[in-house]
NUDO-189721 format. One record per residue (C-alpha): residue number from 0; residue in three letters; chain; x, y, z. Coordinates in nm, 4 decimals. Example, Ala and Ser with C-alpha at 12.3 -4.5 7.8 and 13.67 -1.06 7.14 Angstrom:
BEGIN
TORDREN     n   res   chain         px         py         pz
TORDREN     0   ALA       A     1.2300    -0.4500     0.7800
TORDREN     1   SER       A     1.3670    -0.1060     0.7140
% end
This chain:
BEGIN
TORDREN     n   res   chain         px         py         pz
TORDREN     0   MET       A    -7.8190   -20.0036   -14.9868
TORDREN     1   ARG       A    -8.0039   -20.3308   -15.0367
TORDREN     2   TYR       A    -8.3278   -20.1295   -15.1740
TORDREN     3   ALA       A    -8.1461   -19.9107   -15.4104
TORDREN     4   GLN       A    -7.9613   -20.1920   -15.5778
TORDREN     5   ARG       A    -8.2853   -20.3518   -15.6532
TORDREN     6   GLY       A    -8.2572   -20.5889   -15.3741
TORDREN     7   GLY       A    -8.5256   -20.6410   -15.1004
TORDREN     8   TYR       A    -8.7386   -20.9384   -14.9997
TORDREN     9   THR       A    -8.8024   -21.2393   -15.2123
TORDREN    10   PRO       A    -9.1783   -21.3201   -15.2526
TORDREN    11   ALA       A    -9.1448   -21.5933   -14.9880
TORDREN    12   GLU       A    -8.9867   -21.3511   -14.7445
TORDREN    13   GLN       A    -9.2701   -21.0918   -14.8021
TORDREN    14   GLU       A    -9.5419   -21.3691   -14.7471
TORDREN    15   ARG       A    -9.3630   -21.4788   -14.4325
TORDREN    16   ARG       A    -9.3408   -21.1275   -14.2925
TORDREN    17   GLU       A    -9.7093   -21.0801   -14.3813
TORDREN    18   GLN       A    -9.7762   -21.3792   -14.1911
TORDREN    19   LEU       A    -9.6075   -21.2465   -13.8799
TORDREN    20   ARG       A    -9.8028   -20.9255   -13.8939
TORDREN    21   LEU       A   -10.1309   -21.1073   -13.9222
TORDREN    22   LYS       A   -10.0281   -21.3361   -13.6278
TORDREN    23   ALA       A    -9.9541   -21.0055   -13.4453
TORDREN    24   ALA       A   -10.2776   -20.8604   -13.5123
TORDREN    25   GLU       A   -10.4548   -21.1791   -13.3604
TORDREN    26   LEU       A   -10.2441   -21.1348   -13.0462
TORDREN    27   PHE       A   -10.3424   -20.7527   -13.0200
TORDREN    28   GLU       A   -10.7104   -20.8506   -13.0402
TORDREN    29   GLN       A   -10.6549   -21.0843   -12.7771
TORDREN    30   GLY       A   -10.5090   -20.7959   -12.5789
TORDREN    31   GLU       A   -10.1489   -20.9236   -12.5373
TORDREN    32   SER       A    -9.8886   -20.6647   -12.4472
TORDREN    33   SER       A    -9.6412   -20.5340   -12.6976
TORDREN    34   GLY       A    -9.3414   -20.7289   -12.4807
TORDREN    35   ALA       A    -9.5560   -21.0459   -12.5104
TORDREN    36   VAL       A    -9.6205   -21.0198   -12.8608
TORDREN    37   ALA       A    -9.2524   -20.9235   -12.9300
TORDREN    38   ALA       A    -9.1398   -21.2400   -12.7336
TORDREN    39   GLU       A    -9.3426   -21.4597   -12.8965
TORDREN    40   LEU       A    -9.2801   -21.3686   -13.2433
TORDREN    41   ARG       A    -8.9340   -21.2982   -13.1808
TORDREN    42   VAL       A    -8.9345   -20.9377   -13.3099
TORDREN    43   ALA       A    -8.7923   -20.5999   -13.1625
TORDREN    44   PRO       A    -9.0259   -20.4417   -12.9192
TORDREN    45   ARG       A    -9.0327   -20.1191   -13.1377
TORDREN    46   THR       A    -9.1393   -20.3071   -13.4384
TORDREN    47   VAL       A    -9.4597   -20.4362   -13.2433
TORDREN    48   ARG       A    -9.5591   -20.0786   -13.1172
TORDREN    49   LEU       A    -9.5380   -19.9594   -13.4788
TORDREN    50   ARG       A    -9.7551   -20.2640   -13.6017
TORDREN    51   ARG       A    -9.9828   -20.2050   -13.3217
TORDREN    52   GLN       A   -10.0209   -19.8211   -13.3989
TORDREN    53   ARG       A   -10.0973   -19.9333   -13.7516
TORDREN    54   TRP       A   -10.3608   -20.1858   -13.6587
TORDREN    55   ARG       A   -10.5278   -19.9587   -13.4272
TORDREN    56   GLU       A   -10.5546   -19.6978   -13.7345
TORDREN    57   GLY       A   -10.6442   -19.9401   -14.0059
TORDREN    58   GLY       A   -10.7206   -20.2764   -13.8644
TORDREN    59   VAL       A   -10.6010   -20.5861   -13.9993
TORDREN    60   GLN       A   -10.6046   -20.4338   -14.3559
TORDREN    61   ALA       A   -10.3302   -20.1981   -14.2598
TORDREN    62   LEU       A   -10.1076   -20.4827   -14.1856
TORDREN    63   ARG       A   -10.1480   -20.6583   -14.5257
TORDREN    64   SER       A    -9.8854   -20.6586   -14.7711
TORDREN    65   ARG       A    -9.9288   -20.3711   -15.0255
TORDREN    66   GLY       A    -9.7205   -20.6016   -15.3042
TORDREN    67   PRO       A    -9.4021   -20.5248   -15.4600
TORDREN    68   VAL       A    -9.2603   -20.1484   -15.4534
TORDREN    69   SER       A    -9.2088   -20.1404   -15.8300
TORDREN    70   PRO       A    -9.2750   -20.3655   -16.1254
TORDREN    71   GLU       A    -8.9868   -20.5657   -16.2582
TORDREN    72   ARG       A    -8.7310   -20.3953   -16.4890
TORDREN    73   LEU       A    -8.7181   -20.7156   -16.6991
TORDREN    74   PRO       A    -9.0719   -20.8952   -16.6899
TORDREN    75   ALA       A    -9.0874   -21.2713   -16.7521
TORDREN    76   ARG       A    -9.1917   -21.2276   -17.1338
TORDREN    77   GLN       A    -8.8873   -21.0250   -17.1952
TORDREN    78   PHE       A    -8.6256   -21.2330   -17.0222
TORDREN    79   ALA       A    -8.7512   -21.5267   -17.1927
TORDREN    80   ARG       A    -8.6676   -21.3220   -17.5203
TORDREN    81   LEU       A    -8.3402   -21.2486   -17.3639
TORDREN    82   GLU       A    -8.2627   -21.6177   -17.2993
TORDREN    83   ALA       A    -8.3584   -21.6695   -17.6663
TORDREN    84   GLU       A    -8.1244   -21.3974   -17.7944
TORDREN    85   LEU       A    -7.8451   -21.5457   -17.5565
TORDREN    86   ARG       A    -7.8815   -21.8829   -17.7206
TORDREN    87   ARG       A    -7.8016   -21.7298   -18.0414
TORDREN    88   GLY       A    -7.4577   -21.6428   -17.9251
TORDREN    89   PRO       A    -7.2370   -21.3155   -17.9172
TORDREN    90   PRO       A    -7.1627   -21.3164   -18.2920
TORDREN    91   ALA       A    -7.5189   -21.3060   -18.3862
TORDREN    92   HIS       A    -7.5344   -20.9728   -18.1877
TORDREN    93   GLY       A    -7.2164   -20.8291   -18.3428
TORDREN    94   PHE       A    -6.9856   -20.9105   -18.0503
TORDREN    95   ALA       A    -6.6542   -21.0285   -18.1912
TORDREN    96   GLY       A    -6.3834   -21.2325   -18.0191
TORDREN    97   GLY       A    -6.5398   -21.5618   -17.8989
TORDREN    98   GLN       A    -6.8584   -21.7489   -17.8281
TORDREN    99   ARG       A    -6.8687   -21.6361   -17.4543
TORDREN   100   TRP       A    -7.1235   -21.4216   -17.3023
TORDREN   101   THR       A    -6.9702   -21.1803   -17.0496
TORDREN   102   LEU       A    -7.1760   -20.9620   -16.8051
TORDREN   103   LYS       A    -7.0820   -20.6561   -17.0050
TORDREN   104   ARG       A    -7.1850   -20.8100   -17.3328
TORDREN   105   ILE       A    -7.5256   -20.9228   -17.1652
TORDREN   106   LYS       A    -7.5782   -20.5529   -17.0214
TORDREN   107   ALA       A    -7.5214   -20.4112   -17.3561
TORDREN   108   LEU       A    -7.7813   -20.6652   -17.5179
TORDREN   109   ILE       A    -8.0508   -20.5575   -17.2629
TORDREN   110   GLY       A    -7.9831   -20.2055   -17.3214
TORDREN   111   ARG       A    -8.0349   -20.2525   -17.7100
TORDREN   112   LEU       A    -8.3341   -20.4829   -17.6955
TORDREN   113   PHE       A    -8.5416   -20.3329   -17.4148
TORDREN   114   HIS       A    -8.3816   -19.9984   -17.3494
TORDREN   115   VAL       A    -8.3361   -20.0832   -16.9882
TORDREN   116   GLY       A    -8.0260   -19.9964   -16.8001
TORDREN   117   TYR       A    -7.8444   -20.2547   -16.5455
TORDREN   118   THR       A    -7.5127   -20.2468   -16.3799
TORDREN   119   VAL       A    -7.2988   -20.5348   -16.4327
TORDREN   120   GLN       A    -7.3675   -20.6355   -16.0856
TORDREN   121   GLY       A    -7.7246   -20.6042   -16.1669
TORDREN   122   VAL       A    -7.6980   -20.8212   -16.4799
TORDREN   123   TRP       A    -7.5266   -21.0869   -16.2403
TORDREN   124   LYS       A    -7.8054   -21.0680   -15.9869
TORDREN   125   LEU       A    -8.0802   -21.1009   -16.2588
TORDREN   126   MET       A    -7.9152   -21.3954   -16.4417
TORDREN   127   ARG       A    -7.8710   -21.5832   -16.1191
TORDREN   128   ARG       A    -8.2187   -21.5180   -16.0060
TORDREN   129   HIS       A    -8.3295   -21.6954   -16.3209
TORDREN   130   GLY       A    -8.1197   -21.9802   -16.2771
TORDREN   131   TRP       A    -7.8135   -21.8790   -16.5009
TORDREN   132   SER       A    -7.4530   -21.9221   -16.3542
TORDREN   133   CYS       A    -7.0930   -21.8619   -16.4865
TORDREN   134   GLN       A    -6.9635   -22.1400   -16.7198
TORDREN   135   VAL       A    -6.6294   -22.2679   -16.7608
TORDREN   136   PRO       A    -6.5277   -22.3865   -17.1165
TORDREN   137   VAL       A    -6.5485   -22.7548   -17.1476
TORDREN   138   ARG       A    -6.2642   -22.7704   -17.4092
TORDREN   139   ARG       A    -5.9647   -22.5548   -17.4972
TORDREN   140   ALA       A    -5.9886   -22.2948   -17.7665
TORDREN   141   VAL       A    -5.9350   -22.3973   -18.1171
TORDREN   142   GLU       A    -5.6727   -22.1246   -18.1704
TORDREN   143   ARG       A    -5.4416   -22.2536   -17.8901
TORDREN   144   ASP       A    -5.0893   -22.3543   -17.9839
TORDREN   145   GLU       A    -4.9270   -22.5956   -17.7543
TORDREN   146   GLU       A    -4.5818   -22.5713   -17.9103
TORDREN   147   ALA       A    -4.5798   -22.1694   -17.8550
TORDREN   148   ILE       A    -4.6845   -22.2357   -17.5105
TORDREN   149   GLU       A    -4.4077   -22.4685   -17.4420
TORDREN   150   VAL       A    -4.1536   -22.2454   -17.6024
TORDREN   151   TRP       A    -4.2838   -21.9611   -17.3859
TORDREN   152   LYS       A    -4.2561   -22.1641   -17.0582
TORDREN   153   GLN       A    -3.9156   -22.2761   -17.1251
TORDREN   154   GLU       A    -3.7393   -21.9775   -17.2814
TORDREN   155   VAL       A    -3.9431   -21.6574   -17.1896
TORDREN   156   TRP       A    -4.0832   -21.7406   -16.8406
TORDREN   157   PRO       A    -3.7505   -21.8048   -16.6903
TORDREN   158   GLN       A    -3.6202   -21.4753   -16.7862
TORDREN   159   VAL       A    -3.9309   -21.2666   -16.6490
TORDREN   160   LYS       A    -4.0030   -21.4818   -16.3416
TORDREN   161   PRO       A    -3.8479   -21.2984   -16.0551
TORDREN   162   VAL       A    -3.5627   -21.4869   -15.8856
TORDREN   163   ARG       A    -3.6677   -21.6346   -15.5175
TORDREN   164   ARG       A    -3.4042   -21.5632   -15.2568
TORDREN   165   THR       A    -3.3624   -21.9019   -15.0485
TORDREN   166   TRP       A    -3.2513   -21.6859   -14.7585
TORDREN   167   ALA       A    -3.2298   -21.3276   -14.6471
TORDREN   168   PRO       A    -3.2000   -21.1812   -14.2951
TORDREN   169   THR       A    -3.4880   -20.9602   -14.2218
TORDREN   170   SER       A    -3.6118   -20.7408   -13.9219
TORDREN   171   ALA       A    -3.9598   -20.6351   -13.8240
TORDREN   172   SER       A    -3.8280   -20.2787   -13.7336
TORDREN   173   ARG       A    -3.9483   -20.0031   -13.9638
TORDREN   174   THR       A    -3.6261   -19.8074   -13.9213
TORDREN   175   ARG       A    -3.3692   -20.0881   -13.9423
TORDREN   176   ARG       A    -3.4606   -20.3367   -14.2267
TORDREN   177   GLY       A    -3.2692   -20.6466   -14.2946
TORDREN   178   ARG       A    -3.0120   -20.6384   -14.5490
TORDREN   179   ALA       A    -3.0558   -20.8919   -14.8754
% end
């Protein structure tokens, strides 16, 4: 699931894992047993056996990282352009109904500008990875009508709001429920 959704290891995690593999290669050269290597590096013995086999077949080079599996779908240059477009605001891109960017709107904008498809969750991960976060409006909407809200609270809400029972006998039995 993690890899299918463009997850995987961060560059720091990839580097750390490569260092573990290279340390294992040093231990292999010293003649350490698989169990000892697994205990020292705190990995599964099966992992050590697989790494040892790759080391025998290709040496230390076989244990080195091959880099990312695929290139980024939205490279840094394109993301910089996306940020500039986001700063222009939704109305500049034909989105009516407010000054807020939603994940769906950002997804549509990415599709229009770069012809790259993302899921809404993928857009969220992309934005978070580049330091963006959810924003809560600092001030209330200009269209907000305080008087209409007070009228609704006092006249409409009491009619719509369900009446809360103060006491009702109940039973945990499925066949004989309490009466209210």
